[in-house]
C-alpha positions in Angstrom: 140.2 75.6 123.9 137.1 73.5 124.4 133.3 74.0 124.2 131.9 74.6 127.7 128.2 75.4 127.8 128.4 77.0 124.4 131.5 79.1 125.3 135.0 78.7 124.0 137.0 78.1 127.2 140.7 77.5 127.9 141.5 74.2 129.6 144.9 75.6 130.5 147.2 78.6 129.7 150.7 77.8 131.0 149.9 74.4 132.4 147.4 72.9 134.9 149.9 72.3 137.6 151.5 75.7 137.5 148.0 77.4 137.5 146.7 75.2 140.4 149.8 75.9 142.5 149.7 79.6 141.8 146.2 79.8 143.2 147.1 77.7 146.3 150.3 79.7 147.1 149.9 83.1 145.5 147.2 84.3 143.1 145.5 83.3 139.9 142.9 85.0 137.7 140.0 83.2 136.0 137.7 84.4 133.2 134.3 83.1 134.4 132.2 85.4 132.2 130.3 82.3 131.1 128.4 82.3 134.4 124.8 83.6 134.1 123.1 86.4 136.1 119.3 86.6 136.8 117.9 89.6 138.7 114.7 89.5 140.6 113.4 92.9 141.5 110.2 94.3 143.0 108.1 94.1 146.2 107.4 90.4 145.5 111.1 89.5 145.0 111.7 87.9 148.4 108.6 85.8 148.1 109.7 84.7 144.6 113.2 83.8 145.9 111.8 81.9 148.8 109.6 79.9 146.4 112.4 79.3 143.9 115.4 78.4 146.1 115.9 76.0 149.0 118.0 78.2 151.4 116.3 80.9 153.5 116.8 84.3 151.9 114.9 86.0 154.7 118.0 85.7 156.8 120.2 87.6 154.3 121.2 91.2 155.0 121.8 93.7 152.2 125.3 93.0 150.9 125.3 89.4 151.8 125.3 86.2 149.6 124.7 82.6 150.2 124.9 79.2 148.5 121.5 77.7 147.4 119.9 75.7 144.7 116.8 75.4 142.5 115.2 72.0 143.0 112.7 69.9 141.0 109.5 68.8 142.7 111.3 65.5 143.6 114.0 67.4 145.6 116.7 66.9 143.0 118.8 69.6 141.4 117.9 72.0 138.6 121.1 73.9 139.4 123.1 75.2 142.3 123.4 78.9 142.6 124.8 81.8 144.6 122.2 84.4 145.7 123.1 88.0 146.4 120.8 90.4 148.3 121.3 93.7 146.5 118.5 95.5 148.4 115.3 94.6 150.2 113.5 94.2 146.9 116.4 93.2 144.6 118.2 89.9 144.3 120.9 88.6 142.0 121.1 84.8 141.2 124.4 83.6 139.7 123.8 80.4 137.7 126.0 78.0 135.8 126.8 78.3 132.1 126.0 74.8 131.1 122.4 75.1 132.5 121.8 78.7 131.6 118.9 78.4 129.2 117.3 75.6 131.2 117.7 77.7 134.4 116.1 80.8 132.9 113.2 78.9 131.6 112.8 77.2 135.0 112.8 80.6 136.8 110.1 82.0 134.5 108.0 78.8 134.8 108.3 78.7 138.6 107.8 82.3 139.6 106.8 84.1 136.4 103.2 84.3 137.4 103.9 85.6 141.0 102.9 89.2 141.6 105.2 92.2 141.9 108.4 90.6 140.7 110.3 91.4 137.6 112.7 88.8 136.1 115.7 90.0 134.1 118.4 87.9 132.4 121.5 90.1 132.7 123.9 87.3 131.7 125.2 89.0 128.6 125.6 92.4 130.3 128.4 91.4 132.8 131.8 89.8 132.6 132.7 87.9 135.8 136.4 87.7 136.7 137.6 85.7 139.7 140.8 86.6 141.5 141.7 83.7 143.8 144.5 82.8 146.2 146.2 84.0 149.4 147.5 87.1 147.6 144.2 87.9 145.9 143.3 90.8 148.2 146.7 92.4 147.8 146.4 92.1 144.0 142.9 93.6 143.7 143.4 96.3 146.3 145.8 98.0 144.0 142.9 98.6 141.6 140.3 99.9 144.0 139.8 102.4 146.8 137.3 100.1 148.4 138.6 98.6 151.6 138.6 94.9 150.6 139.6 93.8 154.2 136.1 95.0 155.3 134.4 92.5 153.0 133.7 89.2 154.8 133.4 85.8 153.2 130.2 85.6 151.2 129.6 89.3 151.4 129.9 91.9 148.7 129.9 95.6 148.0 129.9 98.1 145.0 133.0 100.0 144.1 135.3 101.4 141.5 137.7 98.8 140.1 140.3 99.5 137.4 138.6 102.8 136.5 135.1 101.3 136.2 132.3 102.5 138.5 129.6 100.4 140.2 131.5 97.1 140.0 130.1 94.4 142.2 132.9 93.0 144.3 132.1 89.8 146.1 134.3 87.7 148.4 133.3 84.4 146.9 135.0 81.8 144.8 135.1 78.2 143.6 138.7 77.2 144.6 138.8 76.7 148.4 141.0 79.8 148.7 140.3 83.3 149.7 139.4 85.5 146.8 137.0 87.8 145.0 134.7 87.7 142.0 134.0 91.0 140.3 131.2 91.8 137.8 132.2 94.4 135.1 130.6 95.6 131.9 130.8 92.9 129.3 132.1 94.9 126.3 135.3 93.6 124.9 137.4 96.8 125.5 136.4 97.0 129.2 136.9 93.3 129.9 140.3 93.2 128.2 141.5 96.3 130.1 140.4 95.0 133.5 142.0 91.6 132.8 145.3 93.3 131.8 145.3 95.6 134.9 144.7 92.6 137.2 147.5 90.7 135.6 149.8 93.7 136.0 148.8 94.2 139.6 149.4 90.6 140.5 152.8 90.3 138.8 154.8 90.7 141.9 152.9 87.8 143.5 153.4 85.5 140.5 149.8 85.8 139.2 148.9 83.5 136.3 145.7 83.1 134.2 144.0 79.8 135.1 141.8 77.6 133.0 139.1 75.0 133.4 141.6 72.3 134.3 142.9 74.1 137.4 139.4 75.3 138.3 138.4 71.7 138.4 141.3 70.4 140.5 141.0 73.3 142.9 137.3 72.8 143.5 137.7 69.0 143.8 140.3 69.4 146.5 137.8 71.6 148.3 135.0 69.1 147.7 132.8 71.6 145.9 130.0 70.1 143.9 129.8 70.5 140.1 126.5 70.2 138.3 126.4 67.1 136.1 128.9 65.4 138.4 128.1 65.5 142.1 124.6 67.0 141.6 122.0 66.6 138.9 118.3 66.1 138.4 118.8 62.5 139.5 120.4 63.3 142.9 118.6 64.8 145.8 119.8 67.2 148.4 120.4 64.7 151.2 122.3 62.3 149.0 124.6 65.1 147.9 125.4 66.0 151.5 124.0 69.5 151.1 121.1 69.3 153.6 122.7 72.1 155.7 121.8 74.6 152.9 118.2 73.3 152.6 115.9 75.1 155.1 112.9 72.8 155.5 111.8 74.9 158.4 111.6 78.2 156.5 108.1 79.8 156.2 107.9 79.2 152.5 106.7 76.3 150.3 109.7 76.1 148.0 109.8 73.7 145.0 111.0 70.3 146.3 110.1 70.9 149.9 107.3 68.3 150.1 109.4 65.5 148.7 112.3 66.3 150.9 110.1 66.5 154.0 108.8 63.0 153.1 112.3 61.6 152.8 114.0 63.5 155.6 113.5 60.8 158.2 114.6 58.0 155.9 118.3 57.2 155.4 119.5 58.1 151.9 120.0 55.2 149.5 123.5 56.5 148.6 126.0 58.9 150.0 128.6 61.2 148.4 132.1 60.4 149.8 135.7 61.2 149.3 138.1 58.6 148.1 141.9 58.4 148.2 143.6 55.9 146.0 145.5 53.2 147.8 146.8 51.4 144.7 148.4 53.0 141.8 145.9 54.6 139.3 143.7 57.6 138.9 139.9 57.4 139.5 138.5 59.3 136.6 135.0 60.7 136.2 132.4 58.0 135.6 134.7 55.0 136.6 132.7 52.2 138.3 133.3 51.7 142.1 133.0 48.1 143.3 133.5 46.0 146.4 136.8 44.2 146.7 135.0 41.2 145.4 133.9 43.1 142.3 130.3 43.8 143.1 129.0 47.1 141.8 128.6 49.8 144.4 128.5 53.2 142.7 130.3 55.5 140.3 133.1 58.2 140.5 131.6 61.6 140.0 134.9 63.5 139.9 138.4 62.3 140.1 142.0 63.6 139.5 145.5 63.7 140.9 145.6 66.3 143.7 148.5 68.7 143.0 148.4 70.1 146.5 148.2 66.8 148.4 150.2 64.7 145.9 147.6 62.0 146.0 145.0 60.6 143.6 141.6 61.6 144.9 137.9 61.3 143.9 134.4 61.8 145.0 131.8 59.0 144.5 128.4 57.8 145.5 128.3 54.7 147.6 125.6 52.8 149.6 125.5 54.1 153.2 127.0 50.9 154.7 130.0 51.3 152.3 130.4 55.0 153.0 132.1 54.7 156.4 135.5 56.4 156.9 138.5 54.1 156.2 136.4 51.6 154.4 138.3 50.2 151.4 136.6 49.8 148.1 137.8 49.3 144.5 137.7 51.6 141.5 137.6 49.8 138.1 140.4 51.4 136.0 140.5 50.0 132.4 139.3 46.6 133.6 141.5 46.4 136.7 140.4 46.9 140.3 142.4 49.4 142.2 141.9 49.9 146.0 140.7 53.2 147.4 139.9 54.3 150.9 136.9 56.4 152.1 138.4 59.6 153.6 136.9 62.8 155.1 136.1 65.8 152.9 137.0 68.4 152.0 140.3 66.9 151.0 141.9 70.3 151.4 140.9 73.2 153.6 143.0 76.4 154.0 144.3 76.9 157.5 142.8 80.4 157.9 141.3 83.2 155.8 144.1 85.2 154.1 142.9 88.7 155.1 145.4 91.4 154.7 144.7 94.7 156.4 145.1 97.7 154.1 
C-alpha cells in the first residue's frame, strides 16, 4: 500500500504481471474511487464547460463522453479529464486524485462567477470501479439488466447494477482494453458488496483485482498520458501530442486558447515519443535521454518492461529533429548509456473492440 493523492492505494494484489495479463487476456477489476467528480448544472453549464475545457462540448450528445483538459493561460495542463454530458444542462467532469483540490479551486476560480451554473464537488459521494479486459462485458452483464452491448466506446447510461439503482455505467477506461467504469454510492457496505459481486461474476473468466502497478503498465503500453509525467503545467498541448482534442476553432474563448493559437503555426520545441530499448536495461521515469555522443536531449516521462510485448518501453520528450521514427538515442541508466529506438505509439493496440452480444 502506498500514498496516492492522499489515498491508501494498493500497488499490487497477487502480483503486477498476473494482474496485467489478466486484463489483457480476460478481466481485471480496479478500485478507482480516488478519482474526483465535479458536476456543472444549470442553463449556463455548457458555456461554463466551453470556457473551462479545451475540447468542444457542443458536439456531445446526451449520454456521450469525451477526453479533454483544463489548461493554464499558457496552454499547459491543469489536469486532463473525461467529460460526460448527463443532460443539456448537466455535465460531469471526472478528474484525477492527485490534482483534486487544485482542480476544484481552478474550476471555481475560472467559471465560478459565470451566470446560471452551479458547481458541485461530488467526489466523496461516489465510488468508481473499473472492470477492464476482453471479458469485462460478460462479467458485468451478469449484474445488470442493462444491455451493455448497446453502449458504445465513450458513451454511458444509467442502470441497476448489483442491486443498486441509478448507477452510471460508462464504456471508458485507462488500460487500452474494452471495459466499463461504474459509479456507485460511496458508503463502505455498498462499495464492498458491489466489489465482491463483480469478483464472483468474473470468477469463470479468471478475474483478479488489479493495483496501481498494473494500471501503470497497461496505460503505458496504450500510450495514455499521466499527469505529472507526460503532461503538467510545464507542457503544452501540442508538445504532448494531444492537439486533436484541442478545438481551437470552437466558438468559445477557453482558457489557454490565445496562447495555443499564437504557437499553433510554430513547430513545438519538443515532442513526446515512444522508445523501445535496444540495449539491455529499463528506462525508468525521469532517466536522462542523451545523444549517442552523450549530449542531453530530454527525459523519460514513463518507462517500464512491457508484460504484453516482452520489451522494455518508455515515453520521453525529445527535440523534433531527434524524434523521427527509428532514430537511435541513449538512455542514461545508472551512469551507463543504453541505446533506445524511437518507435510508433501506442505500443499496444487491441485488434478490435471486444463486444459480446447479449
